[in-house]
N, C-alpha and C positions, 0 to 999 in steps of 0.2 A: 718646130721649136722643141727643146728638151722639156720634159715634164717632171724630171727628177735629177738628183745629183748622182754623178757617176763615180765609179771606182776605175781609175785610169792608170795604166802602166805606160810610162814614156821611156823611150830609149834614144839616147844621143851619144855620139862618139866622145865628145868632150863636154865639160860643164864648168862654167865660171866658179871659182876664180881661175881655173886652169883652162884656157881657151886660146884659139888662134884668130877667130874672126866672127862675123855677124851671124853665121849659121848656129854656132853653139850658144851665142848670147840670146838669139831669138828663141831657141828651145827652152832655155832656162826662164826667160821672160814669160813665155806662154805657160810654163808649169806654175810659176808664181801667180799669174793672173787667174788661171783656172782654179787654183786652190782658194784664192780670194773670193771666187764665186761659189765656193762651197764644195767643189769636187775633191774627192780623195785622190790625189796624184802621188804616185810613187815613181821616182825618177832613177832609171838605171843608166850608168855611164861608166867611163873608164877610170882606172886608178890615176892618181896624180902622176904625171910624167916626171922622170928624173930631171928634166930641164926646168921644171917649175920651181920658182924660188920664193913665191909669196906665202901667205898664211894659209895653211891647209885646214880650212874650216868649212863645214857644210851643215845645212839643216838636217834633221833626222830623217826626212823623207827622200834624201839623196843617197843612193847606194852605189858606191864606187867598186863595182865587182868585176868589171870587164878589163880585158887586156887591150892595149892600143899599140899598133905598130907605127912608129914614127916615120915620117918621110926621110929618105936619105938625101944628102946634098951631092955627094960624089957618085959617079957611075957604079962602082962596086957596092956602095951603101944602098943605092936604089935597088940593085939586083937582090942583095941579101934580104932587104926588108920586103920586097915583093914576094920572095920565096917563103917568108915567114907569115905572110898575111893570111893565106888560106887555112893553115893549121890553127892559127889564132882564132879565126872565125868559128871553127868547129869547137874549140875550147870555150869561146864565149857563149855559144849555143848551149853547151852543157851547164854553164854557170847560170844562164837565164832559166833553164829548165829546173835547176835546183832552187832558184829563188821563187819560182811559181808554186812549188809544192805547198799544199795546205792553204793557198790563197785563191781568192776569186776576184776577177776583174771583168768589167763590162766592155772595156775597149783598150786596144793598144794604139798609142799615138807615137809615130816614129819620125824622127828628124834625120840628121846625117849619120849614116852608119859607115862613113869613111874610115878605113883602117881599123875598124872593129869587125867588119864583115856583114854581108847581107844575111848569111846563115844565122846570125845572132837572133833574128826575130822569129825563126821558124818554130821554136817551142810555144810561142803565143798561138800560132796557127794550129799546132797539134793539140793545144788545149781548148780549141774552139773559140778563141777570143777574136772578135772582129778587129781588123787592123786598118788604120788610116795613116798614110804617109803625108808628110808636109815637105815637099821637095823644093830645094833652092838651087839646084844645079843638075848636071847631066850624069851624075855618078851612077845612078841605077841603070839607065839604058846602056851606058858604056860597059858596065860590068856584065850585064846580061846578054847584050846583043852585038854591040859594035866591035869591041876588042876581039872576041873569038873569030869573027869573020876576017878581020884585017891583020891579025897577028897569029899566023900558024903555030909558032912555038908556044905562044900563050895557050892557044886552043889545045895543043897536045898536052901541056902540063895539066890543064883543067880536067881533061878527059882520061888521064892516066894517073899521074902522081896524086892529083888532088880530086880524084873522081868523087869521093864521098862528100867532100865539101861542095863541089859543083852540083851534085844531085840535090843536096839539101837546099842550096840557093834556089834551084828551080822549083822546089816544093813550096816556096814562099807564096805569100798572098800579095799581089801587086794590083789588085782590082780597084782600090779606092785611093786616089792621089789628089792632094791639094797642091797647087802650084803657086809660087809667089808672083807669077805674072802670066798673062795669056801667051806671051812670046815663048816662055819655057814650056807651056803645055803643047804648043805647036811643035816645038823641037822634039818632044817625046813622040808625038805622032810621026814626025819625019823619021825618027830612029826606029820605028816599028812597034812602039808600045801603044796599045789602045785600051786603057783602063775602062772598066764598066762605069765608074763614077768619077768625074773630074770636077774639081772646084778651083776657082782662082781666089786665093786668100793671101794677101800680101802681109807685110810686117806692120806692126802698130806702135804708136808712141805712148809710153807709159810714164812720162815725166812732165812737169809743168812746162807749158809753152812759153817761149821767149817773146812775149807780146811787146816788150819795150825795145822795139827795133832801132830806135834812135839813141840808144844808150851809148855811153863812151866805150871805146874799144881799145885794145892794146896799141900802144904807139912805140915805134913806127908800125905801120900796117903789117898784119900777120896773115899770110895765106896758110891755111891749115889743111893737112891731109891725114886721114886715119884709116886703118884697115890692115889686112895682111899685106906686108910690104914685099911684093913680088912683081915679076915682069908684066904679067897680064893686067895688073892694076894701073899701069901707066906711069909709074914713078920716073922711069927714064925719060919719057916724053915731057913730063912736067919739068924736070931739071933742064932739059934742052930748051924748052920754051922760056924758062926764066933766064937762062943764059942769053938768049936772043933779046929778051926785054932789057936786061942789064946793059947789053952792048948798045941797044938803040936809045935807051933812056936811063943813063947811069945815075941821074939826079933823083929819080923816083925812088922813094924810100919804101922798103918792104923786107920782110923776112919770111922764110918758109919753115914751118914746123911740121915734122912727120912723126906720127905715132903709130906703133903697131909691131907685130911679131915679124921677124925676118931671119935670114940666114947670113952668116958672116961673109960668104962669098958675094952675095948680091949687095950687101951693105957696102962692101969695099968698092964694088963697081959704081954704085951711086955716088960715093964720096969722090971717086976719080972724075966722074962726069962733072960734078960741082966744081972741083978744083980746076979742071980744064976750061970750064966756062967762066971762071973768075968770080964765082958766087959762093965759094966755100964758107966765107964768113957770114953769109946770109942764111945758110941752111943749118937747121938744128934737128938732129935725130933724137927723139924723146924715148924711144924704146917702147916696151909694153906699159901702158897706163891702165889704171883701174877705171871702172865705168864712170865714176864721179869725176875723175880727172879729165877724161875724154870730153865729157859734156861741158865741163868748165872751159876747156880749150876752145870748143866750138862756140860757146857764148862770147868769149873774148876776141875771137878771130874777126878780122875784117871781111874775109872771104873764105868759104870752104870750097875746096877743089876735089872733084872726083873725076879721074882721068883714065878709066879703063880702056884698053885697046882690044878687048874681046867683047862678045855679045853677052854682057853681064845680065844675068837673069833678073836681078832686082837692084841691089845696091842699097843696103839698109842705111848707110851713112847719108844718102841723098835726102831721105825724109827726116833723119835726125837733125841735119843741118837746117833744113827749112823749119822744123819744129823749134829749133833753138833761136829762130829769128835772125839767122845769118844767111846772107845771100849765097846762092849756089852757082858755081861754074862747073859744067860737066860735059864730058864727051858725048856726042849724039850717037849712042850705040846701045843695043840691048833694050832693057825695059825702061830706061829713062824716058823713052818716047811715051810710054803709058803713064809714067808718073807725071810728066809735064802736060801731056795731052794738048788741049787748046788753051791752057791757062797762062802760058808765058811766065811760069814761076821759077825758071832757072835760065841762065845764059848758057846756051849750048854752042859747041864748036865741033867741027869734023874730027873724028877720032884719029889718033896717030898723026896729028898735024901740029908740030911745035909752033910753027909760025902763026897759025890761026889761034892757038891757045895763048900765045904771048900777047896777041892783040886783044883778045877777050879780057885777059887779066888786066891789061893796061887800061882799058875802058872802065872796068869795074873799080879799079883802085883810084882812078882820077875823078870819079863822080859820086859824090855823097847821095845825090838824088837817085841815081841808078841803083845804088846798093839798097837804099831804103825801099824803093819800089819793088825790087825783086824779093827782099825779105818779107814784105807785107803779103805779096802774092803767094809766097811759099807757105806762110802761116795759114792763109785761107785754104790752100790746097790740103794741108794736113788736117785741118779742122773738118773738112768735108769728107775726107776719104781715109785717113790713116790714124784715127784714134784707136787706142787699144780696145775700147768698149765696142766699137763697130767691128773690129777684127774678131773679138770674142763672140759676138752675136753670130757672125758668119761661120765661125768654127763650130759652135754648138749646133747650128743648123746642119752642118756637114756631118757631125757626129750622129745626129738623128737619122740622116739618110743612110749612113754606113750601118748603123745598128739595126735598121729595118730589114736588112738583108743578112742578118746574123748567120754565120756559117757553122757547119758541124765539122768534126774532125774528118769525116768521110767525104766531105764535099768541097775540098780545097781546090781552087782553080787559079793557076798562075797565068796571067795573060802576057806571056813573053814569047 
């Protein structure tokens, strides 16, 4: 356990109100929660993106000093932004170095460095600041190990044109990593990364629990999905499943609400699928909602659906739905197995199976008792495992372990 309050510098690629998904939201949530426990947290993140249209307002401890290379939608855009990423990483490292001048920190706490670059954190290492990562995906091993082996052109670019940035990445400190699930930790090992200290610290719930599971819901029934709207999240499968449900049981009343950041090309594809399935009048795309609006949609929904078609490392919306007192239907993939364990707190179906999903949703929509039972079990699971206080205790314990092996500038070791 920690015996004192810490001075912590956190780094994340994006920060609410400008964000894409759960990774950035979790970083900001943890920053707020740590500050509430008395730690002095200074949060470094990227400037507001040109695409952001909300209110540009931050607390004084959030410092938007980093550059962010947005993802491209077309092939040429992807190539251009890929080529811009490494120089931006070097520039971000310079900005972090400048920020650190005249300041002292006990710990660096790093979330997603996607599209701001791994090199961004190296000035912390050079300053002798111990570093702990909180990883929610495979970005780090892909950047450090997998891509260079499997993509010779990429390897050539890194070791010639971008040699300086590559060398800086490899000077980083990757010894202390907290994973959102045990499954993700094993994937890192399989990818060849063997950190000295590993922790499993998932996400936590920091809002009032929806104990009133028998409350009235939106009518007609609403199936709610939220998150970054992209192919791997299973939105295509969801629309195909609901098209099958509509064909099989057209009298069953329901609507699908989808909230989240997406790209025009993929949004057009989803609208076409809905139209071809005869359900376009039942599907509503809400776009990006703020945090309060997403949680209200969850509370009002009859069912929350999380349908990833990949090995999702955690899925923050899974526990948010359960905490809201809303029954969860989810594809049996990734860390959902750890979340549910032996508690039967969600109705699972085989991933990428529209027929199975359509049947699961039909069962849930037609049974009040089933929905109430799943909602209650979900709440109990959150209470026992995913409260923010429990997550903070685990995080502080991990901090103490990391700081007990405090490094010097001359003793940096990157285990890659």
